[in-house]
Every structure is written in C-alpha cells, then in structure tokens.
mmCIF file as Biopython writes it, N, C-alpha, C and O atoms, coordinates in Angstrom:
data_model
#
loop_
_atom_site.group_PDB
_atom_site.id
_atom_site.type_symbol
_atom_site.label_atom_id
_atom_site.label_alt_id
_atom_site.label_comp_id
_atom_site.label_asym_id
_atom_site.label_entity_id
_atom_site.label_seq_id
_atom_site.pdbx_PDB_ins_code
_atom_site.Cartn_x
_atom_site.Cartn_y
_atom_site.Cartn_z
_atom_site.occupancy
_atom_site.B_iso_or_equiv
_atom_site.auth_seq_id
_atom_site.auth_asym_id
_atom_site.pdbx_PDB_model_num
ATOM 1   N N  . MET A ? 1  ? -2.106 -3.819 -20.107 1.0 0.0 1  A 1 
ATOM 2   C CA . MET A ? 1  ? -2.973 -3.628 -18.754 1.0 0.0 1  A 1 
ATOM 3   C C  . MET A ? 1  ? -1.008 -4.155 -18.142 1.0 0.0 1  A 1 
ATOM 4   O O  . MET A ? 1  ? -0.183 -3.274 -17.900 1.0 0.0 1  A 1 
ATOM 5   N N  . SER A ? 2  ? -0.732 -5.394 -18.039 1.0 0.0 2  A 1 
ATOM 6   C CA . SER A ? 2  ? 0.456  -5.640 -17.967 1.0 0.0 2  A 1 
ATOM 7   C C  . SER A ? 2  ? 1.996  -5.014 -18.413 1.0 0.0 2  A 1 
ATOM 8   O O  . SER A ? 2  ? 3.089  -5.579 -18.398 1.0 0.0 2  A 1 
ATOM 9   N N  . ALA A ? 3  ? 1.651  -3.694 -18.794 1.0 0.0 3  A 1 
ATOM 10  C CA . ALA A ? 3  ? 2.652  -2.282 -18.949 1.0 0.0 3  A 1 
ATOM 11  C C  . ALA A ? 3  ? 2.295  -1.393 -17.951 1.0 0.0 3  A 1 
ATOM 12  O O  . ALA A ? 3  ? 3.064  -0.436 -17.869 1.0 0.0 3  A 1 
ATOM 13  N N  . ASN A ? 4  ? 1.618  -1.400 -17.375 1.0 0.0 4  A 1 
ATOM 14  C CA . ASN A ? 4  ? 1.694  0.174  -16.380 1.0 0.0 4  A 1 
ATOM 15  C C  . ASN A ? 4  ? 1.944  -1.023 -15.180 1.0 0.0 4  A 1 
ATOM 16  O O  . ASN A ? 4  ? 1.226  -0.860 -14.194 1.0 0.0 4  A 1 
ATOM 17  N N  . GLN A ? 5  ? 2.493  -1.727 -15.150 1.0 0.0 5  A 1 
ATOM 18  C CA . GLN A ? 5  ? 1.917  -2.732 -13.975 1.0 0.0 5  A 1 
ATOM 19  C C  . GLN A ? 5  ? 3.491  -2.462 -12.969 1.0 0.0 5  A 1 
ATOM 20  O O  . GLN A ? 5  ? 3.684  -2.338 -11.760 1.0 0.0 5  A 1 
ATOM 21  N N  . PRO A ? 6  ? 4.310  -2.457 -14.053 1.0 0.0 6  A 1 
ATOM 22  C CA . PRO A ? 6  ? 5.866  -1.572 -13.498 1.0 0.0 6  A 1 
ATOM 23  C C  . PRO A ? 6  ? 5.887  -0.528 -13.269 1.0 0.0 6  A 1 
ATOM 24  O O  . PRO A ? 6  ? 6.416  0.055  -12.323 1.0 0.0 6  A 1 
ATOM 25  N N  . ALA A ? 7  ? 5.472  -0.258 -13.873 1.0 0.0 7  A 1 
ATOM 26  C CA . ALA A ? 7  ? 5.060  1.589  -13.224 1.0 0.0 7  A 1 
ATOM 27  C C  . ALA A ? 7  ? 4.841  2.049  -12.008 1.0 0.0 7  A 1 
ATOM 28  O O  . ALA A ? 7  ? 5.289  3.032  -11.419 1.0 0.0 7  A 1 
ATOM 29  N N  . CYS A ? 8  ? 3.336  0.373  -11.385 1.0 0.0 8  A 1 
ATOM 30  C CA . CYS A ? 8  ? 2.775  0.928  -10.319 1.0 0.0 8  A 1 
ATOM 31  C C  . CYS A ? 8  ? 4.145  0.439  -9.047  1.0 0.0 8  A 1 
ATOM 32  O O  . CYS A ? 8  ? 4.466  0.979  -7.988  1.0 0.0 8  A 1 
ATOM 33  N N  . VAL A ? 9  ? 4.669  -0.760 -9.733  1.0 0.0 9  A 1 
ATOM 34  C CA . VAL A ? 9  ? 5.534  -0.534 -8.399  1.0 0.0 9  A 1 
ATOM 35  C C  . VAL A ? 9  ? 6.790  -0.388 -8.150  1.0 0.0 9  A 1 
ATOM 36  O O  . VAL A ? 9  ? 7.329  -0.730 -7.097  1.0 0.0 9  A 1 
ATOM 37  N N  . ALA A ? 10 ? 7.401  0.186  -9.204  1.0 0.0 10 A 1 
ATOM 38  C CA . ALA A ? 10 ? 8.067  1.814  -9.333  1.0 0.0 10 A 1 
ATOM 39  C C  . ALA A ? 10 ? 7.076  2.631  -8.623  1.0 0.0 10 A 1 
ATOM 40  O O  . ALA A ? 10 ? 7.560  2.756  -7.499  1.0 0.0 10 A 1 
ATOM 41  N N  . ASP A ? 11 ? 6.055  3.202  -8.653  1.0 0.0 11 A 1 
ATOM 42  C CA . ASP A ? 11 ? 5.500  3.982  -7.800  1.0 0.0 11 A 1 
ATOM 43  C C  . ASP A ? 11 ? 5.383  4.135  -5.742  1.0 0.0 11 A 1 
ATOM 44  O O  . ASP A ? 11 ? 5.467  5.022  -4.893  1.0 0.0 11 A 1 
ATOM 45  N N  . GLU A ? 12 ? 5.122  2.475  -5.816  1.0 0.0 12 A 1 
ATOM 46  C CA . GLU A ? 12 ? 5.012  1.534  -4.956  1.0 0.0 12 A 1 
ATOM 47  C C  . GLU A ? 12 ? 6.216  2.197  -3.812  1.0 0.0 12 A 1 
ATOM 48  O O  . GLU A ? 12 ? 6.149  2.873  -2.785  1.0 0.0 12 A 1 
ATOM 49  N N  . ALA A ? 13 ? 7.519  1.471  -4.781  1.0 0.0 13 A 1 
ATOM 50  C CA . ALA A ? 13 ? 8.962  1.346  -4.173  1.0 0.0 13 A 1 
ATOM 51  C C  . ALA A ? 13 ? 8.610  3.047  -4.016  1.0 0.0 13 A 1 
ATOM 52  O O  . ALA A ? 13 ? 8.366  3.270  -2.830  1.0 0.0 13 A 1 
ATOM 53  N N  . LEU A ? 14 ? 8.534  4.014  -4.662  1.0 0.0 14 A 1 
ATOM 54  C CA . LEU A ? 14 ? 9.308  5.128  -4.653  1.0 0.0 14 A 1 
ATOM 55  C C  . LEU A ? 14 ? 8.284  6.322  -3.026  1.0 0.0 14 A 1 
ATOM 56  O O  . LEU A ? 14 ? 8.636  7.313  -2.387  1.0 0.0 14 A 1 
ATOM 57  N N  . LEU A ? 15 ? 6.611  5.173  -3.018  1.0 0.0 15 A 1 
ATOM 58  C CA . LEU A ? 15 ? 5.725  5.948  -1.656  1.0 0.0 15 A 1 
ATOM 59  C C  . LEU A ? 15 ? 6.858  5.356  -0.968  1.0 0.0 15 A 1 
ATOM 60  O O  . LEU A ? 15 ? 7.780  6.137  -0.734  1.0 0.0 15 A 1 
ATOM 61  N N  . ALA A ? 16 ? 7.019  3.982  -0.539  1.0 0.0 16 A 1 
ATOM 62  C CA . ALA A ? 16 ? 7.526  3.783  0.306   1.0 0.0 16 A 1 
ATOM 63  C C  . ALA A ? 16 ? 9.070  4.047  1.516   1.0 0.0 16 A 1 
ATOM 64  O O  . ALA A ? 16 ? 9.351  4.032  2.715   1.0 0.0 16 A 1 
ATOM 65  N N  . ARG A ? 17 ? 9.772  4.302  -0.029  1.0 0.0 17 A 1 
ATOM 66  C CA . ARG A ? 17 ? 10.890 5.617  0.595   1.0 0.0 17 A 1 
ATOM 67  C C  . ARG A ? 17 ? 10.738 6.742  0.715   1.0 0.0 17 A 1 
ATOM 68  O O  . ARG A ? 17 ? 11.722 7.033  1.396   1.0 0.0 17 A 1 
ATOM 69  N N  . ARG A ? 18 ? 10.267 7.539  0.569   1.0 0.0 18 A 1 
ATOM 70  C CA . ARG A ? 18 ? 9.126  8.709  0.793   1.0 0.0 18 A 1 
ATOM 71  C C  . ARG A ? 18 ? 9.132  8.618  2.263   1.0 0.0 18 A 1 
ATOM 72  O O  . ARG A ? 18 ? 9.832  9.172  3.111   1.0 0.0 18 A 1 
ATOM 73  N N  . ASP A ? 19 ? 7.814  7.462  2.366   1.0 0.0 19 A 1 
ATOM 74  C CA . ASP A ? 19 ? 7.395  7.129  3.613   1.0 0.0 19 A 1 
ATOM 75  C C  . ASP A ? 19 ? 8.352  7.245  4.757   1.0 0.0 19 A 1 
ATOM 76  O O  . ASP A ? 19 ? 8.071  7.704  5.864   1.0 0.0 19 A 1 
ATOM 77  N N  . VAL A ? 20 ? 9.381  6.834  4.415   1.0 0.0 20 A 1 
ATOM 78  C CA . VAL A ? 20 ? 10.455 6.033  5.216   1.0 0.0 20 A 1 
ATOM 79  C C  . VAL A ? 20 ? 11.773 7.480  4.913   1.0 0.0 20 A 1 
ATOM 80  O O  . VAL A ? 20 ? 13.000 7.416  4.988   1.0 0.0 20 A 1 
ATOM 81  N N  . LEU A ? 21 ? 11.583 7.731  4.841   1.0 0.0 21 A 1 
ATOM 82  C CA . LEU A ? 21 ? 12.393 9.286  5.148   1.0 0.0 21 A 1 
ATOM 83  C C  . LEU A ? 21 ? 11.541 10.375 5.429   1.0 0.0 21 A 1 
ATOM 84  O O  . LEU A ? 21 ? 11.833 11.045 6.420   1.0 0.0 21 A 1 
ATOM 85  N N  . LEU A ? 22 ? 10.662 10.657 4.843   1.0 0.0 22 A 1 
ATOM 86  C CA . LEU A ? 22 ? 9.200  11.287 6.197   1.0 0.0 22 A 1 
ATOM 87  C C  . LEU A ? 22 ? 9.432  11.379 7.476   1.0 0.0 22 A 1 
ATOM 88  O O  . LEU A ? 22 ? 9.896  12.354 8.068   1.0 0.0 22 A 1 
ATOM 89  N N  . ARG A ? 23 ? 8.880  9.629  8.226   1.0 0.0 23 A 1 
ATOM 90  C CA . ARG A ? 23 ? 9.910  9.310  9.692   1.0 0.0 23 A 1 
ATOM 91  C C  . ARG A ? 23 ? 10.744 9.186  9.950   1.0 0.0 23 A 1 
ATOM 92  O O  . ARG A ? 23 ? 10.902 8.665  11.054  1.0 0.0 23 A 1 
ATOM 93  N N  . ARG A ? 24 ? 11.867 9.537  9.198   1.0 0.0 24 A 1 
ATOM 94  C CA . ARG A ? 24 ? 13.186 9.858  9.167   1.0 0.0 24 A 1 
ATOM 95  C C  . ARG A ? 24 ? 13.440 10.900 10.162  1.0 0.0 24 A 1 
ATOM 96  O O  . ARG A ? 24 ? 13.979 10.933 11.268  1.0 0.0 24 A 1 
ATOM 97  N N  . ILE A ? 25 ? 12.807 11.826 9.305   1.0 0.0 25 A 1 
ATOM 98  C CA . ILE A ? 25 ? 12.823 13.704 9.338   1.0 0.0 25 A 1 
ATOM 99  C C  . ILE A ? 25 ? 12.300 13.429 10.711  1.0 0.0 25 A 1 
ATOM 100 O O  . ILE A ? 25 ? 13.048 13.828 11.604  1.0 0.0 25 A 1 
ATOM 101 N N  . VAL A ? 26 ? 11.084 12.784 11.134  1.0 0.0 26 A 1 
ATOM 102 C CA . VAL A ? 26 ? 10.019 13.524 12.479  1.0 0.0 26 A 1 
ATOM 103 C C  . VAL A ? 26 ? 10.933 12.434 13.430  1.0 0.0 26 A 1 
ATOM 104 O O  . VAL A ? 26 ? 10.675 12.655 14.613  1.0 0.0 26 A 1 
ATOM 105 N N  . VAL A ? 27 ? 11.316 12.004 13.369  1.0 0.0 27 A 1 
ATOM 106 C CA . VAL A ? 27 ? 12.101 11.380 14.351  1.0 0.0 27 A 1 
ATOM 107 C C  . VAL A ? 27 ? 13.285 12.249 15.146  1.0 0.0 27 A 1 
ATOM 108 O O  . VAL A ? 27 ? 13.376 12.569 16.331  1.0 0.0 27 A 1 
ATOM 109 N N  . LEU A ? 28 ? 14.205 12.511 13.932  1.0 0.0 28 A 1 
ATOM 110 C CA . LEU A ? 28 ? 15.153 13.583 14.078  1.0 0.0 28 A 1 
ATOM 111 C C  . LEU A ? 28 ? 15.111 14.917 14.752  1.0 0.0 28 A 1 
ATOM 112 O O  . LEU A ? 28 ? 15.831 15.366 15.644  1.0 0.0 28 A 1 
ATOM 113 N N  . CYS A ? 29 ? 13.863 15.568 13.970  1.0 0.0 29 A 1 
ATOM 114 C CA . CYS A ? 29 ? 13.244 16.336 15.222  1.0 0.0 29 A 1 
ATOM 115 C C  . CYS A ? 29 ? 13.022 15.860 15.914  1.0 0.0 29 A 1 
ATOM 116 O O  . CYS A ? 29 ? 13.990 15.242 16.356  1.0 0.0 29 A 1 
ATOM 117 N N  . ALA A ? 30 ? 11.831 15.652 16.613  1.0 0.0 30 A 1 
ATOM 118 C CA . ALA A ? 30 ? 11.434 15.497 17.766  1.0 0.0 30 A 1 
ATOM 119 C C  . ALA A ? 30 ? 12.326 15.165 18.349  1.0 0.0 30 A 1 
ATOM 120 O O  . ALA A ? 30 ? 12.281 15.796 19.406  1.0 0.0 30 A 1 
ATOM 121 N N  . LEU A ? 31 ? 13.762 14.094 18.336  1.0 0.0 31 A 1 
ATOM 122 C CA . LEU A ? 31 ? 14.797 13.950 19.236  1.0 0.0 31 A 1 
ATOM 123 C C  . LEU A ? 31 ? 15.685 15.590 19.179  1.0 0.0 31 A 1 
ATOM 124 O O  . LEU A ? 31 ? 16.400 15.810 20.157  1.0 0.0 31 A 1 
ATOM 125 N N  . ALA A ? 32 ? 15.657 16.210 18.554  1.0 0.0 32 A 1 
ATOM 126 C CA . ALA A ? 32 ? 16.058 17.800 18.224  1.0 0.0 32 A 1 
ATOM 127 C C  . ALA A ? 32 ? 15.980 18.161 19.343  1.0 0.0 32 A 1 
ATOM 128 O O  . ALA A ? 32 ? 16.745 18.551 20.225  1.0 0.0 32 A 1 
ATOM 129 N N  . SER A ? 33 ? 14.436 17.898 19.141  1.0 0.0 33 A 1 
ATOM 130 C CA . SER A ? 33 ? 12.934 19.467 19.982  1.0 0.0 33 A 1 
ATOM 131 C C  . SER A ? 33 ? 13.529 18.963 21.557  1.0 0.0 33 A 1 
ATOM 132 O O  . SER A ? 33 ? 13.998 19.841 22.282  1.0 0.0 33 A 1 
ATOM 133 N N  . PHE A ? 34 ? 13.481 17.227 22.150  1.0 0.0 34 A 1 
ATOM 134 C CA . PHE A ? 34 ? 13.650 16.719 23.444  1.0 0.0 34 A 1 
ATOM 135 C C  . PHE A ? 34 ? 14.937 17.242 23.706  1.0 0.0 34 A 1 
ATOM 136 O O  . PHE A ? 34 ? 15.004 17.932 24.723  1.0 0.0 34 A 1 
ATOM 137 N N  . THR A ? 35 ? 16.022 17.087 23.025  1.0 0.0 35 A 1 
ATOM 138 C CA . THR A ? 35 ? 17.204 17.240 23.704  1.0 0.0 35 A 1 
ATOM 139 C C  . THR A ? 35 ? 17.085 18.960 23.476  1.0 0.0 35 A 1 
ATOM 140 O O  . THR A ? 35 ? 17.128 19.355 24.641  1.0 0.0 35 A 1 
ATOM 141 N N  . ALA A ? 36 ? 17.001 19.784 22.889  1.0 0.0 36 A 1 
ATOM 142 C CA . ALA A ? 36 ? 17.048 21.438 23.267  1.0 0.0 36 A 1 
ATOM 143 C C  . ALA A ? 36 ? 16.524 21.674 24.568  1.0 0.0 36 A 1 
ATOM 144 O O  . ALA A ? 36 ? 17.066 22.441 25.364  1.0 0.0 36 A 1 
ATOM 145 N N  . PHE A ? 37 ? 15.114 20.809 24.890  1.0 0.0 37 A 1 
ATOM 146 C CA . PHE A ? 37 ? 14.566 20.845 25.989  1.0 0.0 37 A 1 
ATOM 147 C C  . PHE A ? 37 ? 15.059 20.487 26.767  1.0 0.0 37 A 1 
ATOM 148 O O  . PHE A ? 37 ? 14.612 21.186 27.676  1.0 0.0 37 A 1 
ATOM 149 N N  . GLY A ? 38 ? 15.956 19.638 27.325  1.0 0.0 38 A 1 
ATOM 150 C CA . GLY A ? 38 ? 16.480 19.542 27.840  1.0 0.0 38 A 1 
ATOM 151 C C  . GLY A ? 38 ? 17.488 19.916 29.006  1.0 0.0 38 A 1 
ATOM 152 O O  . GLY A ? 38 ? 17.654 20.092 30.213  1.0 0.0 38 A 1 
ATOM 153 N N  . LEU A ? 39 ? 18.144 19.904 27.476  1.0 0.0 39 A 1 
ATOM 154 C CA . LEU A ? 39 ? 19.242 21.375 27.655  1.0 0.0 39 A 1 
ATOM 155 C C  . LEU A ? 39 ? 18.868 23.257 28.356  1.0 0.0 39 A 1 
ATOM 156 O O  . LEU A ? 39 ? 19.625 24.096 28.843  1.0 0.0 39 A 1 
ATOM 157 N N  . ALA A ? 40 ? 17.601 23.265 28.119  1.0 0.0 40 A 1 
ATOM 158 C CA . ALA A ? 40 ? 17.274 24.687 28.176  1.0 0.0 40 A 1 
ATOM 159 C C  . ALA A ? 40 ? 16.817 24.615 29.398  1.0 0.0 40 A 1 
ATOM 160 O O  . ALA A ? 40 ? 16.842 25.626 30.101  1.0 0.0 40 A 1 
ATOM 161 N N  . ILE A ? 41 ? 16.062 22.801 30.127  1.0 0.0 41 A 1 
ATOM 162 C CA . ILE A ? 41 ? 16.123 23.146 31.464  1.0 0.0 41 A 1 
ATOM 163 C C  . ILE A ? 41 ? 17.544 22.667 32.007  1.0 0.0 41 A 1 
ATOM 164 O O  . ILE A ? 41 ? 17.528 22.845 33.225  1.0 0.0 41 A 1 
ATOM 165 N N  . ALA A ? 42 ? 18.443 22.272 31.710  1.0 0.0 42 A 1 
ATOM 166 C CA . ALA A ? 42 ? 19.992 21.945 32.777  1.0 0.0 42 A 1 
ATOM 167 C C  . ALA A ? 42 ? 20.316 23.084 32.894  1.0 0.0 42 A 1 
ATOM 168 O O  . ALA A ? 42 ? 20.572 23.451 34.041  1.0 0.0 42 A 1 
ATOM 169 N N  . THR A ? 43 ? 20.473 24.406 31.418  1.0 0.0 43 A 1 
ATOM 170 C CA . THR A ? 43 ? 21.169 25.903 31.860  1.0 0.0 43 A 1 
ATOM 171 C C  . THR A ? 43 ? 20.073 26.784 32.503  1.0 0.0 43 A 1 
ATOM 172 O O  . THR A ? 43 ? 20.182 27.936 32.922  1.0 0.0 43 A 1 
ATOM 173 N N  . SER A ? 44 ? 19.312 26.213 32.490  1.0 0.0 44 A 1 
ATOM 174 C CA . SER A ? 44 ? 18.067 27.198 33.523  1.0 0.0 44 A 1 
ATOM 175 C C  . SER A ? 44 ? 17.881 26.793 34.819  1.0 0.0 44 A 1 
ATOM 176 O O  . SER A ? 44 ? 17.135 27.455 35.541  1.0 0.0 44 A 1 
ATOM 177 N N  . ILE A ? 45 ? 18.829 25.124 35.522  1.0 0.0 45 A 1 
ATOM 178 C CA . ILE A ? 45 ? 18.726 25.095 36.485  1.0 0.0 45 A 1 
ATOM 179 C C  . ILE A ? 45 ? 20.567 25.566 37.173  1.0 0.0 45 A 1 
ATOM 180 O O  . ILE A ? 45 ? 21.001 26.187 38.143  1.0 0.0 45 A 1 
ATOM 181 N N  . TRP A ? 46 ? 21.068 24.943 36.168  1.0 0.0 46 A 1 
ATOM 182 C CA . TRP A ? 46 ? 22.563 25.482 36.109  1.0 0.0 46 A 1 
ATOM 183 C C  . TRP A ? 46 ? 22.950 27.255 36.627  1.0 0.0 46 A 1 
ATOM 184 O O  . TRP A ? 46 ? 23.949 27.541 37.286  1.0 0.0 46 A 1 
ATOM 185 N N  . SER A ? 47 ? 21.962 28.224 36.173  1.0 0.0 47 A 1 
ATOM 186 C CA . SER A ? 47 ? 22.539 29.695 35.895  1.0 0.0 47 A 1 
ATOM 187 C C  . SER A ? 47 ? 21.784 29.908 36.981  1.0 0.0 47 A 1 
ATOM 188 O O  . SER A ? 47 ? 21.878 31.115 37.204  1.0 0.0 47 A 1 
ATOM 189 N N  . HIS A ? 48 ? 20.657 29.107 38.276  1.0 0.0 48 A 1 
ATOM 190 C CA . HIS A ? 48 ? 20.590 29.266 39.347  1.0 0.0 48 A 1 
ATOM 191 C C  . HIS A ? 48 ? 21.730 30.400 40.092  1.0 0.0 48 A 1 
ATOM 192 O O  . HIS A ? 48 ? 21.545 31.415 40.764  1.0 0.0 48 A 1 
ATOM 193 N N  . SER A ? 49 ? 22.495 29.968 39.801  1.0 0.0 49 A 1 
ATOM 194 C CA . SER A ? 49 ? 24.216 29.643 41.179  1.0 0.0 49 A 1 
ATOM 195 C C  . SER A ? 49 ? 24.745 30.744 39.803  1.0 0.0 49 A 1 
ATOM 196 O O  . SER A ? 49 ? 24.469 30.742 38.603  1.0 0.0 49 A 1 
ATOM 197 N N  . ALA A ? 50 ? 25.513 31.520 40.555  1.0 0.0 50 A 1 
ATOM 198 C CA . ALA A ? 50 ? 26.971 32.170 40.164  1.0 0.0 50 A 1 
ATOM 199 C C  . ALA A ? 50 ? 27.856 31.401 40.486  1.0 0.0 50 A 1 
ATOM 200 O O  . ALA A ? 50 ? 28.922 31.512 39.881  1.0 0.0 50 A 1 
ATOM 201 N N  . ASP A ? 51 ? 27.738 30.436 41.465  1.0 0.0 51 A 1 
ATOM 202 C CA . ASP A ? 51 ? 29.672 29.132 41.704  1.0 0.0 51 A 1 
ATOM 203 C C  . ASP A ? 51 ? 28.977 28.292 40.875  1.0 0.0 51 A 1 
ATOM 204 O O  . ASP A ? 51 ? 27.750 28.326 40.968  1.0 0.0 51 A 1 
ATOM 205 N N  . PRO A ? 52 ? 29.495 27.525 40.064  1.0 0.0 52 A 1 
ATOM 206 C CA . PRO A ? 52 ? 29.579 26.035 40.041  1.0 0.0 52 A 1 
ATOM 207 C C  . PRO A ? 52 ? 29.257 25.030 40.497  1.0 0.0 52 A 1 
ATOM 208 O O  . PRO A ? 52 ? 28.520 24.123 40.112  1.0 0.0 52 A 1 
ATOM 209 N N  . ALA A ? 53 ? 29.878 25.215 41.416  1.0 0.0 53 A 1 
ATOM 210 C CA . ALA A ? 53 ? 30.261 24.103 42.621  1.0 0.0 53 A 1 
ATOM 211 C C  . ALA A ? 53 ? 28.893 24.588 43.872  1.0 0.0 53 A 1 
ATOM 212 O O  . ALA A ? 53 ? 28.193 23.770 44.469  1.0 0.0 53 A 1 
ATOM 213 N N  . GLU A ? 54 ? 28.818 25.927 43.994  1.0 0.0 54 A 1 
ATOM 214 C CA . GLU A ? 54 ? 27.786 26.392 44.784  1.0 0.0 54 A 1 
ATOM 215 C C  . GLU A ? 54 ? 26.394 25.622 43.447  1.0 0.0 54 A 1 
ATOM 216 O O  . GLU A ? 54 ? 25.863 24.528 43.639  1.0 0.0 54 A 1 
ATOM 217 N N  . ALA A ? 55 ? 26.291 25.923 43.035  1.0 0.0 55 A 1 
ATOM 218 C CA . ALA A ? 55 ? 25.106 25.211 41.923  1.0 0.0 55 A 1 
ATOM 219 C C  . ALA A ? 55 ? 24.993 23.390 42.169  1.0 0.0 55 A 1 
ATOM 220 O O  . ALA A ? 55 ? 23.895 22.995 42.564  1.0 0.0 55 A 1 
ATOM 221 N N  . VAL A ? 56 ? 25.935 22.480 41.975  1.0 0.0 56 A 1 
ATOM 222 C CA . VAL A ? 56 ? 25.910 21.263 42.240  1.0 0.0 56 A 1 
ATOM 223 C C  . VAL A ? 56 ? 25.836 20.790 44.014  1.0 0.0 56 A 1 
ATOM 224 O O  . VAL A ? 56 ? 25.213 19.781 44.345  1.0 0.0 56 A 1 
ATOM 225 N N  . ALA A ? 57 ? 26.264 21.313 44.624  1.0 0.0 57 A 1 
ATOM 226 C CA . ALA A ? 57 ? 26.207 21.215 45.539  1.0 0.0 57 A 1 
ATOM 227 C C  . ALA A ? 57 ? 24.045 21.218 46.534  1.0 0.0 57 A 1 
ATOM 228 O O  . ALA A ? 57 ? 23.320 20.657 47.356  1.0 0.0 57 A 1 
ATOM 229 N N  . MET A ? 58 ? 24.142 22.292 45.555  1.0 0.0 58 A 1 
ATOM 230 C CA . MET A ? 58 ? 22.325 22.387 45.993  1.0 0.0 58 A 1 
ATOM 231 C C  . MET A ? 58 ? 21.960 21.749 45.155  1.0 0.0 58 A 1 
ATOM 232 O O  . MET A ? 58 ? 20.936 22.430 45.098  1.0 0.0 58 A 1 
ATOM 233 N N  . ASN A ? 59 ? 21.761 20.805 44.146  1.0 0.0 59 A 1 
ATOM 234 C CA . ASN A ? 59 ? 21.313 20.180 43.298  1.0 0.0 59 A 1 
ATOM 235 C C  . ASN A ? 59 ? 21.664 19.012 43.718  1.0 0.0 59 A 1 
ATOM 236 O O  . ASN A ? 59 ? 20.781 18.195 43.452  1.0 0.0 59 A 1 
ATOM 237 N N  . SER A ? 60 ? 23.043 18.299 44.553  1.0 0.0 60 A 1 
ATOM 238 C CA . SER A ? 60 ? 22.602 16.687 44.538  1.0 0.0 60 A 1 
ATOM 239 C C  . SER A ? 60 ? 22.615 16.801 46.581  1.0 0.0 60 A 1 
ATOM 240 O O  . SER A ? 60 ? 23.050 15.853 47.234  1.0 0.0 60 A 1 
ATOM 241 N N  . GLY A ? 61 ? 22.161 17.879 47.157  1.0 0.0 61 A 1 
ATOM 242 C CA . GLY A ? 61 ? 21.484 17.480 48.556  1.0 0.0 61 A 1 
ATOM 243 C C  . GLY A ? 61 ? 22.384 18.130 49.335  1.0 0.0 61 A 1 
ATOM 244 O O  . GLY A ? 61 ? 22.339 18.227 50.561  1.0 0.0 61 A 1 
ATOM 245 N N  . TYR A ? 62 ? 23.024 18.478 48.761  1.0 0.0 62 A 1 
ATOM 246 C CA . TYR A ? 62 ? 24.557 18.757 49.969  1.0 0.0 62 A 1 
ATOM 247 C C  . TYR A ? 62 ? 24.726 19.993 50.751  1.0 0.0 62 A 1 
ATOM 248 O O  . TYR A ? 62 ? 25.699 20.126 51.493  1.0 0.0 62 A 1 
#
C-alpha cells in the first residue's frame, strides 16, 4: 500500500499544476477578449469622425 502512496502524491501534484496552468490560460483569454472588445469600441467611437481633432473635441464635450 505504501508503494502506491508516492504515485498518488505525484498524481495530485500533477493535477494541481494542471489546474493552475488551466486557470492561467482562462484568465489570459478573458483578459485578451476584454482588451479586444475595448479596442473595438474605442476604434468605433474614434472612426466616426474623419478628423481626429474633431473626434477628440466631440468625445470630450467641447
């Protein structure tokens, strides 16, 4: 029975490492999607005007 115990501990360590890696991947994907969404909105707002100075004036309330 004690011969199987190190394998179980190694399996648990491998599963914990895999869980941490998967969690990091999910967080990075969520961050990338929010960044892309924010850039798309900013580009959409900015591109409504041909003149960048006019776009800045419109968005700042002047």
